[in-house]
KEKE-3310 file (N, C-alpha, C; in steps of 0.2 Angstrom, whole numbers, plus 5000, padded with zeros to 4 digits):
npx = (5066:5079:5088:5096:5087:5077:5075:5088:5093:5085:5088:5099:5095:5089:5073:5072:5085:5086:5073:5077:5090:5082:5072:5083:5089:5092:5090:5101:5104:5094:5092:5107:5103:5093:5101:5108:5109:5098:5100:5098:5106:5101:5102:5100:5087:5081:5082:5074:5060:5059:5056:5064:5060:5050:5049:5054:5044:5037:5047:5052:5042:5042:5054:5051:5042:5046:5055:5048:5040:5051:5055:5042:5034:5019:5010:4997:4994:4982:4973:4962:4955:4948:4939:4940:4936:4933:4934:4945:4958:4965:4966:4965:4969:4964:4956:4943:4939:4942:4945:4937:4927:4911:4905:4895:4902:4911:4914:4919:4912:4913:4904:4902:4915:4916:4906:4910:4921:4917:4909:4919:4927:4920:4921:4933:4946:4961:4970:4970:4968:4969:4961:4960:4953:4966:4964:4970:4963:4952:4953:4967:4981:4977:4964:4967:4976:4964:4955:4966:4962:4952:4949:4962:4957:4950:4958:4974:4984:4987:4988:4990:4986:4986:4986:5003:5013:5022:5038:5038:5023:5022:5030:5021:5010:5018:5019:5008:5005:5003:5007:5011:5017:5007:5014:5010:5018:5014:5017:5033:5041:5044:5042:5027:5022:5013:5005:4995:4992:4986:4982:4982:4991:4998:5003:5016:5028:5040:5040:5030:5038:5048:5042:5045:5056:5054:5045:5054:5065:5056:5054:5045:5038:5034:5036:5026:5027:5023:5017:5005:4998:4997:4996:5009:5022:5023:5038:5045:5042:5040:5053:5061:5053:5059:5069:5069:5065:5076:5086:5080:5080:5093:5097:5087:5087:5081:5068:5055:5047:5034:5027:5015:5003:4995:4984:4975:4959:4941:4934:4925:4932:4937:4952:4958:4970:4988:4999:4996:4993:4996:4988:4999:5008:5008:5009:5023:5030:5028:5035:5047:5050:5050:5061:5071:5072:5070:5063:5052:5038:5023:5009:4992:4977:4959:4956:4959:4955:4944:4950:4962:4969:4968:4974:4988:4992:5004:5014:5024:5016:5011:5004:4985:4971:4952:4934:4934:4928:4927:4924:4920:4912:4908:4904:4894:4884:4882:4876:4878:4886:4899:4912:4931:4936:4931:4930:4936:4937:4922:4921:4915:4925:4925:4924:4934:4943:4942:4945:4960:4963:4960:4969:4981:4987:4988:4979:4980:4976:4981:4998:5007:5011:5007:5016:5027:5035)
npy = (4967:4980:4987:5005:5013:5021:5012:5004:5014:5016:5002:5004:5010:5010:5007:5008:5011:5025:5031:5030:5040:5051:5053:5056:5067:5085:5100:5108:5102:5107:5121:5122:5118:5127:5139:5139:5142:5138:5126:5114:5098:5081:5078:5088:5091:5079:5085:5094:5090:5082:5078:5087:5099:5106:5116:5124:5129:5142:5150:5140:5143:5157:5157:5149:5155:5168:5162:5156:5167:5174:5165:5162:5174:5181:5174:5159:5144:5139:5124:5111:5094:5080:5068:5053:5040:5026:5013:4999:4988:4985:4979:4990:4997:5006:5015:5020:5018:5002:4986:4978:4985:4989:4997:5008:5007:5019:5024:5039:5043:5047:5060:5063:5065:5078:5086:5088:5094:5107:5114:5113:5122:5133:5136:5145:5137:5132:5121:5107:5090:5073:5059:5043:5025:5011:5002:4993:4986:4993:5008:5011:5016:5021:5024:5034:5042:5047:5054:5064:5071:5075:5084:5094:5105:5114:5115:5121:5117:5100:5088:5071:5058:5042:5023:5017:5016:5010:5015:5019:5021:5032:5041:5044:5050:5062:5065:5068:5079:5081:5088:5085:5071:5062:5052:5042:5036:5030:5023:5021:5010:4996:4982:4983:4989:4978:4974:4985:4985:4973:4965:4965:4976:4985:4981:4977:4982:4988:4989:5001:5011:5012:5020:5033:5036:5029:5039:5051:5045:5047:5059:5068:5084:5087:5081:5073:5068:5059:5054:5044:5051:5043:5030:5025:5028:5045:5054:5047:5041:5055:5058:5048:5051:5063:5059:5052:5061:5069:5060:5060:5073:5076:5067:5067:5081:5089:5089:5096:5097:5093:5092:5083:5084:5072:5065:5053:5053:5049:5035:5024:5012:5012:5013:5013:5024:5024:5031:5048:5062:5078:5096:5102:5095:5095:5106:5109:5100:5103:5117:5111:5105:5116:5124:5117:5115:5127:5129:5120:5115:5115:5108:5107:5098:5098:5089:5094:5104:5122:5131:5128:5127:5140:5147:5141:5147:5154:5150:5142:5135:5133:5128:5123:5116:5117:5117:5104:5089:5071:5058:5051:5061:5070:5084:5087:5078:5081:5075:5060:5046:5041:5041:5044:5048:5057:5075:5089:5104:5113:5124:5134:5139:5152:5159:5153:5158:5174:5174:5168:5183:5191:5190:5192:5186:5180:5171:5161:5154:5152:5150:5150:5145:5133:5134:5139:5129)
npz = (5063:5067:5063:5060:5067:5081:5089:5091:5099:5111:5118:5122:5136:5152:5159:5174:5177:5172:5179:5192:5192:5189:5199:5209:5207:5211:5220:5216:5204:5196:5197:5190:5176:5175:5174:5165:5144:5129:5118:5131:5138:5139:5153:5160:5157:5163:5177:5176:5175:5185:5203:5211:5205:5205:5216:5209:5199:5196:5191:5181:5172:5169:5161:5152:5145:5140:5133:5125:5118:5111:5101:5095:5096:5097:5092:5090:5084:5076:5076:5069:5072:5061:5061:5052:5051:5064:5063:5068:5071:5082:5099:5113:5130:5133:5126:5117:5103:5103:5096:5104:5109:5111:5100:5088:5072:5060:5045:5036:5021:5004:5003:5014:5021:5012:5018:5031:5030:5023:5033:5044:5038:5038:5049:5049:5050:5042:5045:5045:5056:5051:5057:5062:5065:5068:5055:5042:5031:5030:5031:5024:5015:5002:5006:5013:5004:4994:5001:5005:4994:4991:5002:4998:4990:5000:5013:5017:5025:5029:5039:5048:5059:5062:5058:5061:5046:5031:5025:5009:5009:5017:5009:4999:5004:5008:4995:4989:4999:5011:5027:5041:5051:5064:5077:5090:5104:5116:5129:5133:5141:5138:5144:5148:5139:5130:5139:5137:5125:5119:5108:5088:5076:5083:5093:5091:5099:5094:5080:5079:5088:5077:5067:5067:5063:5048:5043:5044:5035:5023:5022:5027:5032:5045:5061:5074:5091:5105:5122:5130:5145:5161:5157:5162:5173:5173:5172:5167:5156:5150:5148:5142:5128:5127:5123:5112:5104:5105:5099:5084:5080:5078:5066:5056:5051:5043:5046:5055:5073:5084:5100:5108:5123:5127:5141:5150:5146:5149:5141:5131:5136:5146:5158:5174:5180:5182:5182:5190:5183:5189:5186:5189:5188:5174:5167:5173:5164:5151:5153:5155:5142:5133:5139:5137:5124:5113:5098:5097:5093:5104:5107:5113:5115:5116:5125:5138:5151:5152:5159:5161:5148:5147:5154:5152:5137:5131:5139:5135:5123:5108:5099:5095:5098:5094:5099:5094:5087:5092:5084:5070:5056:5067:5065:5056:5063:5077:5086:5088:5096:5094:5100:5102:5114:5128:5125:5134:5134:5127:5122:5107:5092:5089:5102:5110:5101:5105:5117:5118:5112:5119:5131:5124:5112:5095:5088:5074:5058:5048:5042:5033:5014:5004:4993:4998:5002)
capx = (5073:5080:5093:5094:5080:5079:5075:5094:5095:5083:5090:5104:5093:5085:5069:5073:5090:5083:5070:5082:5092:5076:5072:5089:5091:5094:5090:5107:5105:5087:5096:5110:5098:5091:5105:5110:5107:5096:5098:5100:5107:5095:5103:5098:5079:5079:5083:5067:5055:5062:5051:5066:5060:5044:5048:5057:5039:5037:5055:5053:5037:5045:5059:5048:5036:5051:5057:5041:5039:5058:5055:5036:5030:5012:5006:4994:4993:4975:4970:4957:4954:4943:4940:4937:4935:4933:4937:4950:4958:4968:4964:4970:4964:4963:4954:4935:4939:4947:4942:4932:4922:4906:4902:4894:4908:4908:4919:4915:4911:4917:4899:4903:4922:4915:4902:4912:4926:4912:4908:4926:4932:4916:4924:4939:4951:4965:4974:4966:4971:4966:4963:4956:4956:4971:4962:4974:4959:4946:4957:4974:4984:4971:4957:4970:4976:4958:4954:4967:4962:4947:4952:4967:4954:4948:4964:4983:4989:4984:4993:4987:4986:4984:4993:5011:5014:5027:5041:5033:5018:5024:5032:5015:5009:5023:5019:5000:5004:5002:5013:5014:5012:5008:5013:5013:5022:5010:5022:5042:5041:5041:5036:5022:5017:5011:4998:4990:4990:4988:4980:4984:4997:5000:5004:5022:5033:5046:5038:5028:5044:5053:5039:5046:5061:5052:5043:5060:5068:5051:5054:5039:5039:5035:5034:5023:5028:5019:5016:4999:5000:4993:4999:5016:5025:5025:5042:5051:5038:5042:5061:5061:5051:5063:5079:5068:5067:5083:5088:5076:5082:5101:5096:5083:5088:5076:5060:5054:5045:5032:5024:5009:5003:4989:4982:4971:4952:4936:4930:4921:4935:4942:4956:4961:4977:4993:5001:4992:4997:4988:4989:5004:5015:5008:5014:5031:5033:5027:5038:5054:5051:5052:5069:5076:5071:5063:5062:5048:5029:5021:5002:4988:4971:4953:4956:4961:4951:4945:4954:4970:4970:4966:4981:4993:4993:5010:5019:5027:5011:5013:4999:4981:4963:4946:4930:4935:4924:4932:4919:4917:4903:4904:4904:4889:4881:4887:4873:4880:4890:4906:4918:4937:4937:4928:4934:4932:4936:4918:4919:4916:4929:4924:4922:4941:4948:4939:4950:4966:4965:4960:4976:4986:4989:4985:4977:4984:4973:4986:5004:5011:5007:5013:5021:5035:5039)
capy = (4971:4986:4992:5011:5016:5024:5003:5003:5018:5013:4996:5008:5015:5005:5011:5009:5016:5031:5032:5031:5045:5058:5054:5057:5073:5088:5108:5110:5100:5111:5127:5122:5117:5134:5144:5137:5145:5131:5120:5110:5092:5077:5074:5094:5090:5074:5089:5099:5085:5079:5079:5090:5104:5109:5121:5130:5130:5148:5151:5139:5144:5165:5157:5145:5160:5171:5158:5155:5173:5176:5162:5162:5179:5179:5168:5154:5142:5134:5117:5106:5086:5078:5060:5048:5032:5022:5006:4997:4980:4983:4981:4994:4994:5014:5018:5020:5015:4997:4982:4976:4989:4987:5004:5007:5007:5021:5026:5042:5043:5056:5065:5064:5070:5085:5090:5090:5100:5112:5114:5114:5127:5139:5140:5147:5134:5130:5117:5101:5086:5068:5055:5035:5020:5009:4997:4994:4984:4997:5014:5012:5022:5021:5028:5042:5048:5049:5057:5069:5073:5078:5089:5099:5113:5116:5116:5124:5111:5093:5083:5066:5055:5037:5019:5018:5016:5008:5021:5019:5025:5040:5046:5044:5055:5066:5068:5072:5087:5080:5092:5082:5065:5061:5044:5043:5029:5029:5022:5018:5004:4989:4976:4984:4990:4972:4973:4989:4985:4965:4961:4969:4976:4990:4976:4977:4989:4990:4992:5007:5015:5014:5024:5041:5035:5030:5046:5055:5046:5048:5067:5073:5089:5089:5075:5072:5065:5061:5049:5045:5052:5039:5024:5024:5035:5052:5058:5042:5041:5061:5058:5043:5052:5069:5056:5049:5067:5072:5056:5062:5079:5075:5063:5070:5087:5093:5090:5100:5093:5094:5088:5084:5081:5069:5064:5049:5055:5045:5032:5020:5005:5016:5010:5015:5029:5019:5037:5052:5069:5084:5101:5107:5093:5095:5113:5107:5095:5109:5122:5109:5105:5123:5126:5111:5117:5134:5128:5112:5117:5111:5108:5106:5097:5099:5085:5098:5108:5127:5134:5126:5129:5149:5149:5138:5151:5160:5147:5135:5132:5136:5127:5123:5115:5121:5115:5097:5081:5064:5055:5052:5063:5073:5091:5088:5074:5080:5070:5052:5044:5037:5046:5041:5050:5063:5080:5093:5112:5112:5128:5135:5142:5159:5162:5152:5165:5178:5173:5170:5188:5194:5187:5197:5184:5181:5166:5162:5150:5151:5155:5148:5144:5125:5138:5142:5123)
capz = (5062:5071:5062:5059:5070:5088:5093:5094:5105:5117:5122:5128:5141:5157:5163:5181:5180:5172:5185:5198:5188:5190:5207:5214:5205:5218:5220:5213:5197:5193:5196:5186:5171:5173:5173:5155:5139:5128:5119:5136:5136:5143:5160:5162:5157:5169:5182:5175:5177:5193:5208:5213:5201:5209:5219:5205:5193:5193:5190:5174:5170:5167:5156:5146:5143:5138:5126:5119:5115:5108:5095:5092:5095:5101:5088:5093:5077:5078:5071:5072:5070:5058:5063:5045:5053:5070:5063:5074:5072:5089:5106:5117:5136:5136:5117:5114:5099:5103:5095:5109:5113:5107:5098:5080:5068:5054:5039:5032:5012:5000:5004:5023:5021:5009:5021:5036:5027:5023:5042:5048:5033:5040:5055:5049:5049:5036:5045:5048:5057:5050:5062:5060:5071:5065:5052:5036:5027:5029:5031:5022:5010:4998:5007:5015:4998:4991:5007:5004:4987:4992:5006:4998:4990:5007:5019:5016:5029:5032:5043:5050:5066:5058:5060:5057:5038:5029:5022:5003:5009:5020:5002:4992:5009:5005:4986:4992:5002:5020:5032:5046:5054:5072:5080:5098:5105:5121:5133:5130:5144:5133:5145:5150:5134:5127:5144:5135:5117:5117:5102:5083:5074:5087:5097:5091:5102:5088:5074:5082:5089:5072:5064:5065:5057:5042:5043:5043:5028:5019:5019:5029:5034:5052:5064:5081:5096:5113:5127:5134:5151:5164:5157:5166:5176:5167:5171:5166:5149:5147:5147:5135:5123:5125:5120:5105:5098:5103:5093:5077:5077:5073:5061:5052:5053:5040:5048:5061:5077:5088:5104:5111:5128:5129:5148:5149:5148:5149:5137:5132:5138:5151:5163:5182:5179:5183:5187:5188:5181:5190:5180:5189:5185:5167:5167:5172:5158:5147:5153:5153:5135:5131:5142:5134:5116:5111:5093:5096:5091:5108:5108:5116:5113:5120:5132:5145:5154:5149:5163:5159:5141:5146:5157:5149:5133:5132:5143:5132:5119:5103:5093:5101:5095:5097:5093:5092:5088:5091:5081:5064:5056:5072:5064:5052:5066:5083:5092:5087:5101:5092:5101:5105:5120:5130:5127:5141:5134:5123:5117:5100:5090:5091:5108:5113:5098:5109:5124:5115:5110:5125:5131:5122:5108:5089:5083:5068:5055:5040:5043:5028:5009:5002:4988:5000:5003)
cpx = (5073:5086:5091:5089:5081:5078:5081:5095:5093:5084:5097:5103:5090:5081:5070:5079:5088:5078:5073:5086:5088:5076:5076:5092:5089:5093:5096:5106:5098:5091:5102:5107:5095:5094:5108:5106:5104:5100:5100:5101:5101:5096:5100:5089:5076:5077:5076:5061:5056:5058:5056:5064:5053:5043:5050:5050:5038:5042:5055:5048:5039:5050:5055:5043:5042:5055:5055:5040:5045:5057:5048:5032:5025:5007:5004:4992:4987:4974:4963:4956:4948:4945:4936:4932:4937:4936:4944:4950:4964:4964:4970:4967:4961:4957:4946:4934:4941:4943:4936:4930:4914:4901:4900:4900:4906:4915:4915:4916:4913:4912:4900:4909:4920:4912:4906:4919:4923:4911:4913:4929:4927:4918:4930:4946:4955:4969:4970:4970:4965:4966:4957:4957:4962:4965:4964:4968:4953:4949:4964:4974:4979:4966:4962:4971:4971:4957:4957:4966:4958:4944:4955:4963:4953:4953:4972:4986:4985:4989:4988:4990:4982:4988:4998:5010:5021:5031:5038:5028:5017:5027:5028:5012:5012:5021:5012:5001:5002:5010:5016:5011:5014:5008:5014:5015:5016:5013:5028:5044:5039:5040:5031:5018:5012:5005:4995:4988:4991:4985:4980:4990:5000:5003:5011:5026:5036:5045:5034:5033:5050:5050:5041:5052:5059:5050:5048:5063:5063:5051:5049:5041:5040:5031:5031:5023:5025:5019:5009:4999:4995:4995:5006:5018:5028:5031:5046:5048:5042:5050:5063:5058:5054:5069:5075:5068:5074:5087:5087:5080:5090:5100:5094:5081:5084:5070:5060:5050:5040:5029:5020:5009:4996:4988:4976:4964:4947:4934:4928:4925:4941:4946:4957:4970:4983:4999:4997:4994:4992:4993:4995:5012:5015:5011:5023:5033:5032:5033:5046:5054:5054:5058:5073:5077:5067:5061:5056:5042:5026:5013:4998:4980:4965:4952:4958:4955:4950:4949:4960:4972:4969:4972:4988:4996:4999:5017:5023:5023:5010:5006:4991:4974:4958:4939:4930:4929:4928:4928:4917:4911:4904:4903:4896:4883:4883:4882:4874:4884:4896:4912:4924:4938:4932:4932:4931:4930:4928:4916:4918:4921:4930:4925:4930:4945:4948:4945:4957:4966:4964:4965:4980:4989:4984:4983:4977:4982:4978:4992:5010:5007:5011:5017:5029:5038:5042)
cpy = (4979:4990:4999:5014:5018:5016:5002:5006:5015:5006:4999:5009:5010:5010:5014:5012:5024:5034:5034:5039:5053:5059:5056:5065:5078:5095:5111:5108:5104:5117:5127:5120:5124:5140:5143:5139:5138:5131:5116:5103:5088:5077:5083:5093:5084:5079:5093:5096:5081:5082:5087:5099:5109:5116:5128:5132:5137:5151:5148:5141:5152:5162:5152:5150:5165:5169:5158:5162:5176:5173:5162:5168:5178:5175:5160:5149:5136:5127:5114:5099:5086:5070:5056:5043:5029:5016:5005:4990:4981:4983:4985:4996:5003:5019:5016:5016:5006:4991:4977:4978:4989:4995:5003:5009:5013:5023:5031:5040:5048:5060:5067:5068:5077:5088:5093:5094:5105:5115:5116:5122:5135:5143:5143:5145:5133:5126:5113:5094:5079:5064:5048:5031:5018:5001:4997:4992:4991:5006:5012:5016:5023:5027:5036:5046:5050:5053:5065:5073:5078:5085:5094:5105:5116:5119:5119:5117:5105:5087:5077:5061:5047:5030:5020:5014:5013:5015:5022:5024:5032:5045:5048:5050:5062:5071:5071:5077:5085:5083:5089:5076:5064:5055:5046:5034:5026:5030:5018:5012:4998:4984:4978:4987:4985:4972:4979:4990:4976:4963:4968:4972:4981:4985:4975:4983:4991:4993:5001:5012:5015:5018:5031:5040:5032:5036:5050:5053:5047:5057:5072:5077:5091:5080:5077:5068:5065:5054:5048:5046:5048:5033:5019:5030:5037:5053:5052:5042:5048:5061:5052:5047:5058:5064:5056:5056:5070:5068:5061:5068:5079:5071:5065:5077:5092:5094:5094:5095:5096:5089:5090:5082:5076:5065:5060:5054:5049:5043:5028:5011:5010:5012:5014:5020:5025:5027:5043:5058:5074:5089:5104:5104:5092:5102:5113:5104:5099:5114:5116:5107:5111:5126:5122:5113:5121:5132:5122:5118:5113:5111:5105:5106:5101:5094:5089:5104:5116:5132:5134:5128:5136:5151:5148:5144:5156:5156:5142:5132:5136:5134:5122:5120:5119:5116:5108:5094:5076:5058:5056:5054:5069:5081:5091:5084:5076:5076:5064:5051:5038:5040:5041:5041:5056:5069:5084:5100:5112:5118:5131:5139:5149:5162:5160:5157:5170:5179:5174:5179:5193:5194:5190:5192:5184:5175:5166:5152:5147:5153:5153:5145:5137:5128:5137:5135:5118)
cpz = (5065:5071:5059:5060:5077:5091:5095:5099:5110:5121:5125:5134:5145:5160:5170:5183:5179:5178:5190:5198:5192:5196:5210:5214:5210:5215:5214:5205:5193:5191:5191:5178:5168:5171:5167:5148:5135:5121:5126:5132:5142:5149:5164:5160:5162:5176:5182:5174:5183:5199:5212:5210:5202:5213:5215:5198:5191:5189:5181:5170:5167:5161:5150:5143:5138:5130:5121:5115:5109:5102:5091:5092:5101:5097:5091:5086:5080:5072:5073:5069:5067:5059:5057:5048:5060:5072:5065:5072:5078:5094:5111:5123:5136:5131:5119:5108:5096:5101:5097:5113:5108:5105:5089:5075:5060:5050:5034:5024:5010:5002:5010:5023:5017:5015:5027:5035:5026:5030:5045:5044:5037:5046:5056:5050:5043:5040:5048:5050:5055:5056:5061:5066:5066:5061:5045:5030:5024:5028:5030:5020:5005:4999:5007:5008:4993:4995:5006:4998:4987:4997:5003:4994:4995:5012:5015:5020:5029:5032:5047:5055:5064:5061:5058:5052:5036:5025:5014:5004:5014:5012:4999:4998:5007:5000:4985:4994:5009:5021:5037:5048:5060:5073:5087:5101:5109:5125:5129:5135:5141:5137:5148:5144:5130:5133:5140:5129:5116:5113:5096:5082:5078:5094:5100:5092:5097:5083:5076:5083:5083:5067:5062:5059:5048:5038:5040:5034:5022:5016:5022:5032:5042:5054:5071:5084:5102:5116:5127:5140:5156:5163:5162:5169:5171:5166:5168:5158:5145:5144:5141:5128:5122:5121:5115:5102:5099:5096:5084:5073:5074:5068:5057:5053:5050:5042:5055:5065:5082:5093:5107:5118:5132:5137:5145:5150:5147:5144:5138:5134:5141:5156:5170:5180:5183:5189:5184:5188:5184:5185:5182:5186:5176:5165:5168:5168:5152:5146:5154:5145:5132:5134:5138:5126:5113:5103:5091:5096:5098:5108:5111:5115:5118:5126:5138:5145:5151:5152:5162:5153:5142:5148:5154:5142:5134:5135:5140:5125:5115:5098:5099:5095:5099:5093:5091:5093:5087:5089:5073:5060:5061:5069:5061:5058:5072:5089:5092:5094:5099:5096:5105:5114:5121:5130:5134:5138:5127:5120:5111:5098:5093:5097:5112:5109:5104:5115:5123:5114:5115:5130:5129:5115:5101:5087:5078:5064:5049:5041:5038:5022:5007:4997:4990:5004:4998)
residu = (MET:ARG:THR:ASN:SER:PHE:SER:GLU:LYS:ILE:GLU:GLU:LEU:SER:TRP:GLU:GLU:VAL:LYS:THR:SER:ILE:TYR:GLU:LYS:THR:ALA:ALA:ASP:VAL:GLU:ARG:ALA:LEU:SER:LYS:SER:SER:PRO:LEU:ASN:LEU:ASN:ASP:PHE:GLN:ALA:LEU:ILE:SER:PRO:ALA:ALA:GLN:PRO:TYR:LEU:GLU:GLN:MET:ALA:GLN:LYS:ALA:LYS:ALA:LEU:THR:GLU:LYS:ARG:PHE:GLY:LYS:ALA:ILE:ARG:MET:TYR:ILE:PRO:MET:TYR:LEU:SER:ASN:GLU:CYS:GLN:ASN:ILE:CYS:THR:TYR:CYS:GLY:PHE:SER:LEU:ASP:VAL:LYS:ILE:PRO:ARG:LYS:THR:LEU:THR:ASP:GLU:GLU:ILE:ILE:ARG:GLU:ALA:GLU:ILE:VAL:LYS:SER:LEU:GLY:TYR:ASP:HIS:ILE:LEU:LEU:VAL:THR:GLY:GLU:ALA:ASN:LYS:THR:VAL:GLY:ILE:ASP:TYR:PHE:LEU:HIS:ALA:ILE:GLU:LEU:LEU:ARG:PRO:TYR:PHE:SER:GLN:ILE:SER:ILE:GLU:VAL:GLN:PRO:LEU:GLU:GLU:GLU:GLU:TYR:ARG:LEU:LEU:HIS:GLU:ALA:GLY:VAL:TYR:ALA:VAL:LEU:VAL:TYR:GLN:GLU:THR:TYR:LYS:GLU:GLU:ASP:TYR:LYS:LEU:HIS:HIS:PRO:LYS:GLY:LYS:LYS:SER:ASN:PHE:HIS:TYR:ARG:LEU:GLN:THR:PRO:ASP:ARG:ILE:GLY:ARG:ALA:GLY:ILE:HIS:LYS:MET:GLY:LEU:GLY:VAL:LEU:TYR:GLY:LEU:GLU:ASP:TRP:ARG:VAL:ASP:THR:PHE:PHE:CYS:ALA:SER:HIS:LEU:ASN:TYR:LEU:GLU:LYS:LYS:TYR:TRP:LYS:SER:THR:TYR:ALA:ILE:SER:PHE:PRO:ARG:LEU:ARG:PRO:CYS:ALA:ASN:GLY:ILE:ASP:LEU:LYS:SER:VAL:MET:SER:ASP:ARG:ASP:LEU:VAL:GLN:VAL:ILE:CYS:ALA:TYR:ARG:ILE:PHE:ASN:GLU:GLU:LEU:GLU:LEU:SER:LEU:SER:THR:ARG:GLU:SER:GLU:ILE:PHE:ARG:ASP:ASN:ILE:LEU:GLY:ILE:GLY:ILE:THR:SER:ILE:SER:ALA:ASP:SER:LYS:THR:ASP:PRO:GLY:GLY:TYR:ALA:ASN:PRO:LYS:GLU:ASN:LEU:GLU:GLN:PHE:GLU:ILE:ASP:ASP:LYS:ARG:PRO:THR:ASN:GLU:PHE:VAL:GLN:ILE:ILE:ARG:GLN:ARG:GLY:PHE:ASP:PRO:VAL:PHE:LYS:ASP:TRP:ASP:ARG:SER:PHE:MET)
# end
């Protein structure tokens, strides 16, 4: 069933027609988009992510920086992921947790969850992102609710990045105090989506695509979207993600939104990149999103290099992780090798926080209290 969701809208869009439109954009289209006040429309966004915009990157960066400071000031929100399980029932061509990858599987016990929480809390974090593989029987709604109950005494903000759930399950998470839910479509190119997800519930393109609608109807405060850069043409996937965002903001206007920018990193099940995204390309996308929508939270993970992360501060990015471990129990047992992917920036939190302050920004570990919600 595809009614009452973005599934209906995406069928009105042709991947090839969108691609042609992006690649036919001209310098005049880019200049027109840059001259406008936000919010821009999706045609303007196409211009900003097009090849024609590449010579305007410095101008885009300056505008993105001004808009970011206008809306968010000097604040950089800090968060950290906590991996609860690497059990997964899906086969995905790019993921170290994929069912066909021969790695030890682990799901944290109560004692291990609490130990991880104590270590993360000692680093100063008050916003945690809970991450698992997609294994409904092992790590389903009951496991999530129990983990959240264990973690609430430690953290003011708890967000999750797990398998797509049903609307009623999202309502239970909302009642339990979950702040945000992140679900990435990976790629919006339906005919190739199956190639990257040949087995498991994740192979259902439209069920995953409808997930943010279920999240929105459940009343979750924030939704996180994104694509996995490297699977398909990054420009076209970026446009489809922005279209999805545009639809959600209009329909679920009480929710707020975040965009993340994961690029494929080496993992145990690595594949060759179909679309290489350079650092300059990623800067272009970050700037385009900020100019398109100054209210968005734009988030960057430790997938990226130290140099890139240091220099992108203030140019659109408002939320960033540090000190990340991408394996269950990784904070208490950092020598275990159960990672979903390799991180690039491995600096400890205190070192990265010092860099943030040296660059004139304020690292924020907590910027609101649950009582305000």
